[in-house]
N, C-alpha and C positions, 0 to 999 in steps of 0.2 A: 575602464574595467566595469564600472557600475551599469552602463547600458547593456553590456553583454550578459551581465549576471541577471538583471531584472528582465530584459527582453520585452516583448510586446504581449505575450500570452501567459504570463506567470500565473495569474489567478485561474485562468481556464485550465491550465495544465494541472495545477494543484487540485482543483475541484474534480476534474475529469478522471484523473488517475485514482483518486480516493473513491469517487462514485462508481467507477468501473469495478472496484474491488469488493463492493458490498455484497453482491450476490454470491461470488465464489467463496468469500469468507463465511457467509451464512450457511451455505451448503456444506462447506468443510467442517464447520462446527457441529452441524447436525450429524454428519458422518462420524466425526470423532467422539461424539457422545456414546456411540456404540462400543467404543474401546474403553480402556482404563488408563488414561494418561496419568502418570505419577506427578507431573508438574504441569497443571492445567494452564497457568499463566504463560509459561514458556512455550507450551504447545500452541496456544493461541497466537503468540508473537511470531513463531516460526511460520504458522499458516498465513498470518498477515503479511509477512515479508515475501513469501512465495507468491501469493496471489497479487499483491501490489506490484511486484517485479514483473509478473506476466502482464498485468494491465498497463504498466509503464512501457513495456516493450511494444505492445500493440498500439498504444497511443503515440509512441515515438514515430511510427510510420505515418501518422497523420499530422504531426506537429511541424511547423515551419521553422522553428528555431534550430540553430545549428551550433551554438556556442557550448563548449564543454562545461563552462562555468554554470550555464543555465541548467544543463542536465543534472549536474551534481547537486546544485542547490534545490531546485524545485522538484525534480523527480525523487531525489533523496528525502526531501521533506515530506512528500506525499507518501512514500514508502514507510517512513518513520511514524507518521500519523496513523496510517492503517495498521501498522504493527502494534502500536500502543493501544488502539481501540480494540483490536483483536485479542490482545493480551488481557485486557480488562474483561472482555466478553468471555474469553476462555476461562479465566479464573472464576467466573460466576456460573458459567453453563456446563463446564466439564468436571464438576465435582462428583 
């Protein structure tokens, strides 16, 4: 189970999905500043989840790993990291 979970490209997956989400999150936060979100942290987190999920979908087309355990662990972790960072940025930038 452990080799399927870790795979060969775990670090590359984690870094790539997170890095591919930086520009969309930044642009999304700039656009959301024009609105009036009542919960800036939650708004940022939702933006982070959406952009990281899109980045993960695109990266999955390139990734050679095919284990569901790998997808759940590493893609999920990358999405969670992006959502956390976007929530932090949203709570500071969307006030």
